[in-house]
N, C-alpha and C positions, 0 to 999 in steps of 0.2 A: 504493500499500500504505500502510495507516494506521500511524503511528509509535505504539509502546508508551511509556507514561509511565515514565521511571525514577524522576525527583524529582519530589515535588509540595509545596511551600511555602506555607501557609496561614495568614494572618492571624499572621504572625511577628511579635513584638514584644520588642524588648530594651533594657535600660536598665542604669543604673548609679547606685548610691545618691549621693545629693547633699545636702550640708549646707543648700541653699537649697531646692530643689524635692521632697526626699523621693527621688524617682526620676526620673535624667534620661533621658529616652527617646532612644534614638541610631537604632533600628529601629523603624518604626512601623506594624504591620499590614500587612505587604506579602505578596502573592501572586504566583507564578509557578511554572511547570513547566519542567523538563528533560527532553526525550525521548530514549529509546534512540540511540546514534549522532548526538547533535546537538552543536553548538558554540555556546553562549548566553553573550553579553558583557554584562558589567555596567559603566557606565559613569556618571561623576559626580565632581563635586568632591571634595576631601579632607573628610572628616568628613562625607560624605551616607550613609554605613551600608553601604558595598559590603564592605570587610573583615570586619565584624560579622555580615553576612550569610553569608559564607563560612566563617567560624568558627562559627557556629551549626549550618551543616550538618554541619561536620565534626567536632563536640563538642568544640571547643577552646577555648571562650570562658573569658576570663581568670575566674579564681575570684569577683572582685567583681561581674561581669556577672551580670544577673538577666533570665531567659527569663519574661517577664510573661504570655504569650499565645501561642496558635498551636501549629502542628503542621509538622515536617518528615518526610514519608513516603518512604522507599524502596521501591519496588515496592509500596505500599501499606501498610508497616508504619511505623508513627509510631517513630522513632529516637530522638527527644527524651525520652521516658519508659523507654528501656532502661535497665537496671542497668550497671554500668560494664565488666563481663566482656564481656558481649553486644556493647557499642559499641566495645570495643578489637576484637573479630573483624571488624568494619566497616572500620574504621580502617586503611588499608594494605592490606586484602585486597578490600574493594567500592569504598572510595574512598580518594583520597590528596591531598595539597596540596602545591603549591609556593609559599612564602613570599616576600614581596619584601625581607625582610632576611635573608640567607642565615647571616651571622655570628653573628646572635643566635639563628638556628634550629639550626645546627651546634653539636655539642659541641665545646669546645676542646680537650679532653683524650682523644678517641677519634680514632684514626686513620681517614682517609676509607674505607677498605676495610670496616672493622667498621660505619661507621655506615650505608653505602650497602646492605649486607648485613643488616643488623638486621633488616629486613622479611621477608627470606627466611627467617631462623632463628626469627622469630616465627608465621610462616604457612605454613611448608612444612616438608617432612622431607628436605630436601636435605643432602647430606654437604657439609662445609667445602669440598672442592675443588670440587663442583657450584657451591658459592655463590660462590666466589672467582671462577671462570669466569664467571658471569652478571653479578656487579658488573664486571668487566674489559670485558665485552661492554656493558652499561650504560653505563659511563663512555665508552667509543669511540663509540657511538651519539650521545652528546650534543657531540661535537667534541672531546673531551679526549685529548691525545696521551699514549703511555706511560703506560698505564692500571695496570701492574702497578708501576711506580714512584710513581705518584700515589696508589695505594691504601696504600702505607706512609708517605703525610704525614698533616701535621695541618692545619687550617683557616687556621690564621694563616700557613701558608707557600704559601697560594694568592692569587690576586689575587679581587678583588670578583667579577668575571665569570666565573671559573672555579668559583668557591664556588656561584654560582647554578646553573650548570650541574651540578654535584654534586647540588644540591638536586632538580634536573628528574630526574637519573638515578635519585635514591632514590624518586621519585614514581610513575616509570613501570615501575621493575624486577619490580614483581608484576603487572603489567598488570590494573590494576584497572577496574571499569566506569566510574567517574567521577573525573576529574582536576580540581582546583580549582585554577586558577593565579591567585594574588594578585599582579597586577605583575611577571609572570615576566621581563620583559626591560629593566625599570628601570634596572638597574646594568649593562647590557650595551651595549659599543659597536654602531653601525648593523650591522657585518659579521657579529658574532656573534648579534645580534637577529635579522637575517635566518635566519641558520641554524637559530636555535631554533623560530622560527615555522613554518619547513619542516620541522622534525623532529616539532612537534607536529600539523601537519597530516598527514605521513606516519604517524604512529601512529594518528591518529584514522582514516585513510583504510583502513590495513592492519587494525588490531585492532576498529575498530567502536566504541572508547570515546566516552562523553561527555566534554565538556569545559566546566567554567564559567569562562570568562576574564573577569577583572578587570582593567582598565587605565583609565588617565587618557588615552589617547593614542587619538584616533578613527580615525587611519590605520591604527592595528595592529587594532583592534577592526572595522574595515572589511575588512582583508587577510583575517582568519580566522574571523569569526563568520558565522553563517548569522541567527540573531535577535541583538536587544540590548534591555538594560532599562535605562532612565534613570533613576537614584536622584538625589533632592534632598532634603535636611534629613531623611534617613531614610525618606523614602518612595518609592514608584516612581510616576514621573509620566507615563511613557509606557514602552510596549514594543511591539516588533513586528518584522518583516523588518529585515534591517540597510539595504535599500534604501530602504524605506518610511520609517524614523526617520532616516535620513541625508540624504535627497533630498527628503522631504515631511515634516517634523517638524510638530507639532502643537501640543505645549505649548511656552509662552513661554520657559521655562528650556530645554528642548531646542532650539530656534530659537537661542539665545544660545549654547549650546555648541557648536552645528554652525558658526555663523558667525564663532566668537573666532578669532583668528590674533594672534601677538605683534606689539605694535606697534614701528614701525620706531626704533630708538634715535638720538638726536640726535647730531651730532657736536660732540665735546666733548674732544677730545684735545690734550694739549698737545704740544710738540715736544721736550721734557725727559723722559729717561727717568727713572723712578721706580725701577724695578728693573733691575740691570745683571748678567747673569750669564755668564761666559766660561769655556770649557774645563774644565767641572764634571764631575768624576767622584764618584759617589756608591757607596760598599761597605755590603756587610753581611759579617756574621761567616759563615764558611763552618759548614752546619749540621753539629752535633755535635762540634765542635771547641772546645776552651777557646782564648778569645781571648790569645794571649802576643806575637804581633808582627804586621806587615802581611802576612805570608804566609797568615796564618790568614783571609784574608778575599777575598771575590770582588767586583769590578766589576759593578755592575748599569747604572748608567749610564755613559756614557763620552763625554766631550769635547762636552758641550752648552752651546751658547751662545746667548743670545737678550735681549733688551729688553723692558722693558713701560713704556709711556709713561703719565702722569698722565692719569686720565680715561679710560683704555682698557679695553676688555673683549678681552682675550687667551686665545685658544683653544688648548687642549694635547689632541691626539687621537692615537688609537691603539688596536691591537686590546689586549684583556685579557692584562695580564703584560707588557707593553711597558716600564713603567717610570713612567706618567704620577703614579699616588699617591706614588711613591717620591719623583719629582721634588718634589711637592706637602710631603710629611714635611720634606725637606731645606730647604725655605723655610721652613716654620713652626719649624725646630729639632728637629723630633722625631727626625730622624737627623742626627747631627753628625759623622759618621764620613765626610767629604767632602774633595776636594782641589780647587783652583781658585778662581776668583773670585765671590763672590755678595754683592754690594752691596744691601742693601734699602733704600736712601735714608732711613734712619732710620725708618722703618716697624716696627709689630708685627705681623705678618700674621695674620690670623685665617681658621680654617679651617672650613668647613661639609662634614662627612664623610660619605659616600656612605651610611653605615649609622647614621641618627640615633638609633635605639633603645639601640645600644650607647654613644653617645658623650652621653647624656642619664642623668644619675642616678638610678636608680629609687626611691630612698628619699627624694629631695627634691620638693616640690612645685613646678610650673614657675615660679611668681614667684620663688621662693628662687633657683633655677637661673640665671634672668634677671639677678637682683641679684648675684650674684657678681662679675661684671667691675667693678660699679659699686662694690663694697666694695673690690677692689684698686684702683681708682682715688682713693680715699681720701673718696667720699662717705658720709658717715657721718648723715644725715639719713634716717631710714627713710621718712619721708613724700615726700622727694624722689625717694629710690630707687623708691618705690612707682607714683610719676607716672611715673618715664621708662619702667620697665618695662610699665605700662599703654600709654603712647604707642607703644612697640614692638609691643605685641600688636595694636593698630590698624593700625600700618604693615603687619604680615604677614598682614592679612587675619582675625585672630582678635580675639575680645571679653574683656574684662577678666575674666570668669569663669573663664578658663582658667589665670589665676595661682595658682588654688585646687586644680588637678588635678595628678595625676600622669602621669607618660609612658604609662604601661600604659594609661591611660584615653582616651588620643587615638589617631586613626588614624594610619596610615603619613605621610600628606601634611601632618597637623597637626604630627605629631614633626618632619619636615623644616622645616616653618616656623619651629617654636621654634629649630632650630639654625642657621638663618639668621637670626632675631631676636638669638639669642646673639652670633655674630659682629658684629652692627651696634652692639652695645650701647653702646661706648666709642667709635664714629665713627671707627674706624680708616680708614686711607687704602689697605688693600691687602686684599683680601678673597681667599679660595681655595676655590673651590667646586669640590669633587672628586664 
């Protein structure tokens, strides 16, 4: 039986204004289709245009972005030229999106229940009780426990993995024809990642919806997708069935992508501990109470002990909400309500956060952001600061032009590289990668 086409992308070209080039093209005349009931993957390195393609389809491009050419047709109708009201009817009803940075995407002053139910309020005539029931059902379906309690919570009270599952619940609650998933499992531990992938496959199987799945993880693409599109420098270099592209790649970049595996790290570990943690308890204030004594706080991490040695890469693993990020915040001094021994060996820990967009100043250009640690270190020579910034940009796989851009002009992967570069700027001996 011949499949019907749901989405047609034709000659889509997207760019950003640039002081040097006039328009910096990030998506360059790409063409592909998504059929009804099909799961299509887009894979490629950071900055290849994956997320810009997804945002173009959804109509959620940054105001600085310019669609220079092309069409995106939903069942034959070009949606790029629709007026704002007609486009809104499509968003959340015919298509929805799961973003890779849930903390940025969720409204920090709205309760979870209101945010998940907002799509139903806009696109249905359900009563408040019906909406609450469907919200609780959606939250449960993505593996979140105690949905009624969760609905009263705010995003900052959830772990990164829990926030991502809330985003997925928002995307599926109105049963759209197309779900766009932009790196939906990046912030999740492997157990929850497997649950989310199984959930998406279940939704696809039972509801017959189409899914556009964007990921840098080839194993994830191979597990969930039927067809895959490979992007490189804003263009599509190869597309076809997952089996064909993964096992018989034709383009040189695809071959490199498929063949790439992490290099084995050399042994360079000292016998001397750099970090010593003993019987560490980490507390948070009890929600809704004014902190007046130790009775008004709850222990979140209890009796934790470990050593990290010089030159060692030390892993801290566990489910979402188990306390991993809480430990990281204590080590960096972002949570000082602790008891026990925490000897940092004279280091000043630098942290790479799991949500880079929230941790980068949106009003500052990348070069200025990277200069800040150098200013704090007392380097007054502007030329020297610029030299060190350019050096770090090259180290993290970006060129000097990125110094003149804002965080909103970068892909998620590029923003994460900047966050890593920021942590490396002062040459500290202890980096925490959350």
